[in-house]
Structures are given as structure tokens and as C-alpha cells.
Backbone as JSON Lines, residues from 0, in Angstrom:
{"i":0,"aa":"M","n":[244.41,77.84,27.41],"ca":[243.44,78.35,26.67],"c":[241.97,78.22,27.11]}
{"i":1,"aa":"Q","n":[241.92,77.11,27.81],"ca":[240.46,76.98,28.5],"c":[240.2,78.03,29.5]}
{"i":2,"aa":"M","n":[241.16,78.49,30.21],"ca":[240.93,79.46,31.24],"c":[240.48,80.78,30.61]}
{"i":3,"aa":"K","n":[241.23,81.16,29.43],"ca":[240.83,82.39,28.88],"c":[239.35,82.42,28.36]}
{"i":4,"aa":"V","n":[238.84,81.16,27.84],"ca":[237.5,81.25,27.43],"c":[236.61,81.36,28.58]}
{"i":5,"aa":"K","n":[237.0,80.67,29.8],"ca":[236.02,80.59,30.91],"c":[235.93,82.05,31.28]}
{"i":6,"aa":"Y","n":[237.13,82.68,31.6],"ca":[236.9,84.06,32.02],"c":[236.41,85.13,30.99]}
{"i":7,"aa":"G","n":[236.5,84.79,29.8],"ca":[235.91,85.56,28.76],"c":[234.42,85.48,28.84]}
{"i":8,"aa":"S","n":[233.89,84.27,29.01],"ca":[232.43,83.92,29.27],"c":[231.92,84.75,30.49]}
{"i":9,"aa":"W","n":[232.67,84.63,31.44],"ca":[232.16,85.34,32.76],"c":[232.28,86.85,32.57]}
{"i":10,"aa":"G","n":[233.21,87.24,31.73],"ca":[233.22,88.78,31.47],"c":[232.07,89.18,30.55]}
{"i":11,"aa":"I","n":[231.62,88.45,29.64],"ca":[230.47,88.67,28.86],"c":[229.21,88.77,29.64]}
{"i":12,"aa":"I","n":[229.09,87.78,30.58],"ca":[227.9,87.46,31.36],"c":[227.72,88.76,32.37]}
{"i":13,"aa":"G","n":[228.97,89.12,32.96],"ca":[229.0,90.23,34.06],"c":[228.73,91.64,33.25]}
{"i":14,"aa":"G","n":[229.31,91.88,32.03],"ca":[228.97,92.99,31.22],"c":[227.6,93.1,31.04]}
{"i":15,"aa":"A","n":[226.82,92.08,30.52],"ca":[225.53,92.17,30.15],"c":[224.71,92.29,31.4]}
{"i":16,"aa":"V","n":[224.91,91.91,32.52],"ca":[224.19,92.08,33.7],"c":[224.35,93.52,34.13]}
{"i":17,"aa":"F","n":[225.71,93.99,34.13],"ca":[225.91,95.48,34.43],"c":[225.2,96.47,33.53]}
{"i":18,"aa":"A","n":[225.1,96.14,32.32],"ca":[224.38,96.94,31.23],"c":[223.05,96.95,31.63]}
{"i":19,"aa":"M","n":[222.37,95.76,31.89],"ca":[220.92,95.58,32.22],"c":[220.67,96.5,33.54]}
{"i":20,"aa":"V","n":[221.58,96.43,34.62],"ca":[221.3,97.14,35.75],"c":[221.41,98.62,35.51]}
{"i":21,"aa":"I","n":[222.21,99.3,34.74],"ca":[222.43,100.49,34.41],"c":[221.21,100.89,33.62]}
{"i":22,"aa":"G","n":[220.66,100.14,32.61],"ca":[219.62,100.43,31.69],"c":[218.31,100.58,32.64]}
{"i":23,"aa":"F","n":[218.06,99.64,33.32],"ca":[216.72,99.71,34.16],"c":[216.86,100.67,35.28]}
{"i":24,"aa":"V","n":[217.9,100.92,36.02],"ca":[218.0,101.86,37.01],"c":[218.1,103.3,36.61]}
{"i":25,"aa":"W","n":[219.06,103.49,35.65],"ca":[219.29,104.93,35.18],"c":[219.03,105.25,33.77]}
{"i":26,"aa":"G","n":[218.76,104.13,32.99],"ca":[218.51,104.5,31.57],"c":[217.18,104.64,31.19]}
{"i":27,"aa":"G","n":[216.2,104.38,32.24],"ca":[214.83,104.57,31.72],"c":[214.03,103.4,31.04]}
{"i":28,"aa":"W","n":[214.81,102.33,31.09],"ca":[214.17,100.95,30.66],"c":[213.1,100.69,31.43]}
{"i":29,"aa":"T","n":[212.03,100.1,30.9],"ca":[210.93,99.43,31.55],"c":[210.6,98.21,30.93]}
{"i":30,"aa":"T","n":[209.71,97.27,31.88],"ca":[209.25,96.15,31.32],"c":[207.78,96.35,30.74]}
{"i":31,"aa":"S","n":[207.43,95.29,29.91],"ca":[206.19,95.78,29.24],"c":[204.88,95.94,30.32]}
{"i":32,"aa":"S","n":[205.07,95.19,31.35],"ca":[204.06,95.44,32.4],"c":[203.98,96.66,33.19]}
{"i":33,"aa":"T","n":[205.18,97.31,33.21],"ca":[205.32,98.55,33.72],"c":[204.84,99.68,32.83]}
{"i":34,"aa":"T","n":[205.21,99.43,31.66],"ca":[204.82,100.35,30.48],"c":[203.19,100.36,30.43]}
{"i":35,"aa":"Q","n":[202.62,99.05,30.44],"ca":[201.02,98.95,30.49],"c":[200.44,99.64,31.58]}
{"i":36,"aa":"K","n":[201.04,99.52,32.76],"ca":[200.55,100.22,33.92],"c":[200.58,101.81,33.79]}
{"i":37,"aa":"M","n":[201.57,102.24,33.24],"ca":[201.77,103.55,33.16],"c":[200.81,104.15,32.09]}
{"i":38,"aa":"S","n":[200.58,103.36,31.15],"ca":[199.68,103.75,30.07],"c":[198.2,103.82,30.6]}
{"i":39,"aa":"E","n":[197.83,102.78,31.25],"ca":[196.44,102.86,31.99],"c":[196.34,104.01,32.97]}
{"i":40,"aa":"E","n":[197.28,104.34,33.84],"ca":[197.23,105.38,34.8],"c":[197.07,106.63,33.93]}
{"i":41,"aa":"A","n":[197.74,106.87,32.79],"ca":[197.64,108.12,31.91],"c":[196.21,108.12,31.33]}
{"i":42,"aa":"V","n":[195.52,107.08,30.91],"ca":[194.29,107.17,30.3],"c":[193.2,107.62,31.35]}
{"i":43,"aa":"Q","n":[193.64,106.93,32.63],"ca":[192.69,107.08,33.73],"c":[192.71,108.67,34.16]}
{"i":44,"aa":"A","n":[193.76,109.27,34.03],"ca":[194.03,110.61,34.63],"c":[193.3,111.53,33.64]}
{"i":45,"aa":"T","n":[193.45,111.15,32.3],"ca":[192.7,112.0,31.13],"c":[191.25,111.92,31.29]}
{"i":46,"aa":"R","n":[190.77,110.68,31.67],"ca":[189.41,110.43,31.81],"c":[188.85,111.24,33.03]}
{"i":47,"aa":"A","n":[189.66,111.35,34.12],"ca":[189.28,111.99,35.38],"c":[189.13,113.59,35.06]}
{"i":48,"aa":"A","n":[190.12,114.03,34.15],"ca":[190.22,115.39,33.9],"c":[188.87,115.84,33.0]}
{"i":49,"aa":"I","n":[188.51,114.92,32.09],"ca":[187.3,115.21,31.26],"c":[186.09,115.13,32.18]}
{"i":50,"aa":"C","n":[186.0,114.33,33.11],"ca":[184.97,114.25,34.17],"c":[184.9,115.55,34.94]}
{"i":51,"aa":"V","n":[185.95,116.12,35.34],"ca":[186.01,117.26,35.97],"c":[185.63,118.47,35.22]}
{"i":52,"aa":"A","n":[185.93,118.33,34.07],"ca":[185.49,119.38,33.0],"c":[184.04,119.36,32.6]}
{"i":53,"aa":"Q","n":[183.48,118.28,32.66],"ca":[182.07,117.86,32.31],"c":[181.11,118.49,33.57]}
{"i":54,"aa":"F","n":[181.78,118.22,34.92],"ca":[181.07,118.7,36.1],"c":[181.19,120.16,36.03]}
{"i":55,"aa":"K","n":[182.16,120.96,35.69],"ca":[182.39,122.18,35.61],"c":[181.42,123.04,34.66]}
{"i":56,"aa":"K","n":[181.15,122.12,33.53],"ca":[180.26,122.72,32.6],"c":[178.7,122.57,32.81]}
{"i":57,"aa":"D","n":[178.47,121.78,33.8],"ca":[176.93,121.56,34.24],"c":[176.32,122.82,34.21]}
{"i":58,"aa":"P","n":[175.13,123.06,33.79],"ca":[174.3,124.15,33.86],"c":[174.05,124.62,35.31]}
{"i":59,"aa":"N","n":[174.1,123.74,36.22],"ca":[173.83,124.02,37.77],"c":[175.12,123.86,38.48]}
{"i":60,"aa":"Y","n":[176.17,124.22,37.87],"ca":[177.46,124.06,38.56],"c":[177.46,124.38,39.93]}
{"i":61,"aa":"E","n":[177.19,125.68,40.19],"ca":[177.27,126.22,41.56],"c":[176.53,125.58,42.58]}
{"i":62,"aa":"A","n":[175.22,125.13,42.26],"ca":[174.49,124.35,43.2],"c":[174.96,122.97,43.29]}
{"i":63,"aa":"R","n":[175.48,122.28,42.28],"ca":[175.87,121.06,42.3],"c":[177.31,120.99,43.22]}
{"i":64,"aa":"F","n":[178.11,121.88,43.03],"ca":[179.36,122.04,43.66],"c":[179.2,122.12,45.16]}
{"i":65,"aa":"K","n":[178.14,123.0,45.41],"ca":[177.75,123.28,46.83],"c":[177.3,122.04,47.56]}
{"i":66,"aa":"E","n":[176.4,121.37,46.66],"ca":[175.84,120.02,47.15],"c":[177.03,119.0,47.46]}
{"i":67,"aa":"F","n":[177.79,118.93,46.54],"ca":[179.03,117.89,46.58],"c":[179.92,118.31,47.71]}
{"i":68,"aa":"G","n":[180.13,119.35,47.99],"ca":[180.99,119.83,49.26],"c":[180.26,119.44,50.58]}
{"i":69,"aa":"G","n":[179.02,119.47,50.49],"ca":[178.18,119.27,51.89],"c":[177.95,117.67,52.05]}
{"i":70,"aa":"M","n":[178.38,117.01,51.03],"ca":[177.9,115.64,51.4],"c":[179.13,114.65,52.06]}
{"i":71,"aa":"D","n":[178.82,113.56,52.58],"ca":[179.83,112.71,53.02],"c":[180.81,112.1,51.97]}
{"i":72,"aa":"S","n":[182.04,112.03,52.27],"ca":[183.03,111.54,51.24],"c":[182.75,110.32,50.68]}
{"i":73,"aa":"Y","n":[182.13,109.36,51.26],"ca":[181.84,108.18,50.82],"c":[180.63,108.05,49.75]}
{"i":74,"aa":"K","n":[179.88,109.15,49.66],"ca":[178.75,109.33,48.8],"c":[179.05,110.13,47.54]}
{"i":75,"aa":"R","n":[180.31,110.58,47.49],"ca":[180.59,111.54,46.31],"c":[180.68,110.72,45.03]}
{"i":76,"aa":"S","n":[181.34,109.41,45.01],"ca":[181.51,108.7,43.83],"c":[180.17,108.37,43.2]}
{"i":77,"aa":"D","n":[179.14,108.01,44.07],"ca":[177.68,107.76,43.61],"c":[177.1,109.08,42.95]}
{"i":78,"aa":"Y","n":[177.47,110.16,43.65],"ca":[177.0,111.35,43.13],"c":[177.38,111.64,41.62]}
{"i":79,"aa":"V","n":[178.64,111.58,41.59],"ca":[179.31,111.74,40.21],"c":[178.65,110.84,39.17]}
{"i":80,"aa":"Q","n":[178.43,109.34,39.59],"ca":[177.95,108.53,38.64],"c":[176.49,108.9,38.3]}
{"i":81,"aa":"T","n":[175.69,109.43,39.4],"ca":[174.39,109.72,39.18],"c":[174.27,110.81,38.18]}
{"i":82,"aa":"G","n":[175.08,111.86,38.37],"ca":[175.18,112.93,37.49],"c":[175.48,112.62,36.05]}
{"i":83,"aa":"G","n":[176.26,111.52,35.89],"ca":[176.82,110.99,34.52],"c":[178.07,111.76,34.12]}
{"i":84,"aa":"W","n":[178.5,112.5,34.84],"ca":[179.89,113.3,34.63],"c":[181.05,112.19,34.24]}
{"i":85,"aa":"D","n":[181.01,110.96,34.82],"ca":[182.03,110.15,34.57],"c":[181.87,109.43,33.31]}
{"i":86,"aa":"K","n":[180.91,109.65,32.47],"ca":[180.91,108.96,31.23],"c":[181.48,109.88,30.17]}
{"i":87,"aa":"M","n":[182.2,109.25,29.35],"ca":[183.04,109.91,28.51],"c":[182.12,110.24,27.18]}
{"i":88,"aa":"P","n":[182.25,111.26,26.42],"ca":[181.49,111.61,25.32],"c":[181.37,110.51,24.46]}
{"i":89,"aa":"D","n":[180.12,110.11,23.88],"ca":[179.7,108.98,23.19],"c":[179.84,107.59,23.76]}
{"i":90,"aa":"Q","n":[179.8,107.66,25.04],"ca":[179.76,106.45,25.84],"c":[178.42,106.29,26.46]}
{"i":91,"aa":"E","n":[178.0,105.06,26.43],"ca":[176.69,104.84,27.17],"c":[176.97,104.52,28.71]}
{"i":92,"aa":"Q","n":[178.06,104.04,29.04],"ca":[178.31,103.49,30.29],"c":[179.86,104.11,30.63]}
{"i":93,"aa":"A","n":[180.05,104.34,31.83],"ca":[181.33,104.91,32.33],"c":[182.28,103.76,32.68]}
{"i":94,"aa":"T","n":[183.57,104.14,32.37],"ca":[184.77,103.02,32.67],"c":[184.83,103.04,34.28]}
{"i":95,"aa":"W","n":[185.11,101.78,34.56],"ca":[185.37,101.62,36.08],"c":[186.46,102.49,36.61]}
{"i":96,"aa":"G","n":[186.13,103.21,37.86],"ca":[187.06,103.91,38.5],"c":[187.29,105.35,38.12]}
{"i":97,"aa":"V","n":[186.59,105.61,37.16],"ca":[186.64,107.21,36.62],"c":[186.01,108.02,37.65]}
{"i":98,"aa":"A","n":[184.86,107.57,38.31],"ca":[184.28,108.57,39.27],"c":[184.96,108.61,40.49]}
{"i":99,"aa":"S","n":[185.62,107.82,40.98],"ca":[186.66,107.85,42.11],"c":[187.63,108.78,41.77]}
{"i":100,"aa":"A","n":[188.3,108.65,40.51],"ca":[189.27,109.77,40.1],"c":[188.68,111.11,39.9]}
{"i":101,"aa":"C","n":[187.56,111.2,39.55],"ca":[186.93,112.55,39.25],"c":[186.67,113.17,40.68]}
{"i":102,"aa":"V","n":[186.37,112.3,41.63],"ca":[185.95,112.97,42.91],"c":[187.19,113.68,43.46]}
{"i":103,"aa":"A","n":[188.24,113.08,43.34],"ca":[189.55,113.61,43.83],"c":[189.9,114.94,42.98]}
{"i":104,"aa":"G","n":[189.38,114.89,41.75],"ca":[189.63,116.34,40.93],"c":[188.9,117.23,41.39]}
{"i":105,"aa":"I","n":[187.54,116.9,41.74],"ca":[186.43,117.97,42.16],"c":[186.85,118.44,43.71]}
{"i":106,"aa":"E","n":[187.37,117.51,44.38],"ca":[187.96,117.97,45.73],"c":[188.89,118.79,45.62]}
{"i":107,"aa":"G","n":[189.82,118.77,44.56],"ca":[190.85,119.69,44.27],"c":[190.45,120.84,44.0]}
{"i":108,"aa":"L","n":[189.28,121.13,43.29],"ca":[188.63,122.32,43.04],"c":[188.21,123.06,44.23]}
{"i":109,"aa":"A","n":[187.72,122.17,45.17],"ca":[187.36,122.74,46.42],"c":[188.38,123.38,47.21]}
{"i":110,"aa":"N","n":[189.51,122.78,47.14],"ca":[190.74,123.09,47.83],"c":[191.58,124.27,47.05]}
{"i":111,"aa":"G","n":[191.06,124.63,45.87],"ca":[191.63,125.66,44.99],"c":[192.92,125.11,44.35]}
{"i":112,"aa":"E","n":[193.04,123.91,44.33],"ca":[194.3,123.33,43.52],"c":[194.0,123.39,42.03]}
{"i":113,"aa":"A","n":[194.93,123.6,41.22],"ca":[194.83,123.7,39.66],"c":[194.66,122.16,39.34]}
{"i":114,"aa":"T","n":[193.7,121.93,38.26],"ca":[193.52,120.63,37.89],"c":[193.85,120.6,36.37]}
{"i":115,"aa":"P","n":[194.06,119.42,35.8],"ca":[194.36,119.4,34.25],"c":[193.3,119.92,33.57]}
{"i":116,"aa":"A","n":[192.0,119.81,33.86],"ca":[190.92,120.18,33.06],"c":[190.72,121.68,33.1]}
{"i":117,"aa":"G","n":[191.51,122.38,34.11],"ca":[191.52,123.88,34.14],"c":[190.45,124.56,34.93]}
């Protein structure tokens, strides 16, 4: 009788481990930290798209775009911050990292790539 309980316990444990492996590998399960990171990345991508759209709607877009393309890559983030395009509507201060993500989107415009901001 004791052997059956022992094997039954190991069967339950093995089944639970197997179910977790299948769930996380193929089932799409995620931990809360992974979900949080994915959420933050989605928000950052949205803010970058808004920044690119604000850059494109600038009254002097053509001149700014030409100026942007002619400057060194390490100065581009500062250029976006100075222009204020990284600030979201109704925000006084931009969120950290938006300018860098925006630079990548604007560079995509220069390369003719489609951007979420369109």
C-alpha cells in the first residue's frame, strides 16, 4: 500500500511539472515580470510612434528632417528632445527613453520604412 502512495505522489508531481513545462513553452503562459516588461515595451513603442507623428506634423518638417539627416547620430536624441516631439500631449516633461525610440522611428522614415505612425 505504501508503494502505491509513493508512486502516486511522484506521478502527481511529474504531471504537474510536465503541465507547467508545456504551458510555459508552448501554451503562452508568462510570469508577471515578463508580462510587465511586455507591457512597458508596448507603451514605449506607442509613445515613439506618437513622437514620430508629432515630428512629421511640424510646420517646418522638410527642413527639420533634412537637418536631422545631416547630423551625427549621437546628437539626434538631443535634437528630438529640444524640438519637444518626445513629449506626449498634455505632458510637461517627456518620459525617459522616448527620444531614443523616436530617433529610430525617424531614421526609419529616412530609410523609407513604414512606421506605426504612418
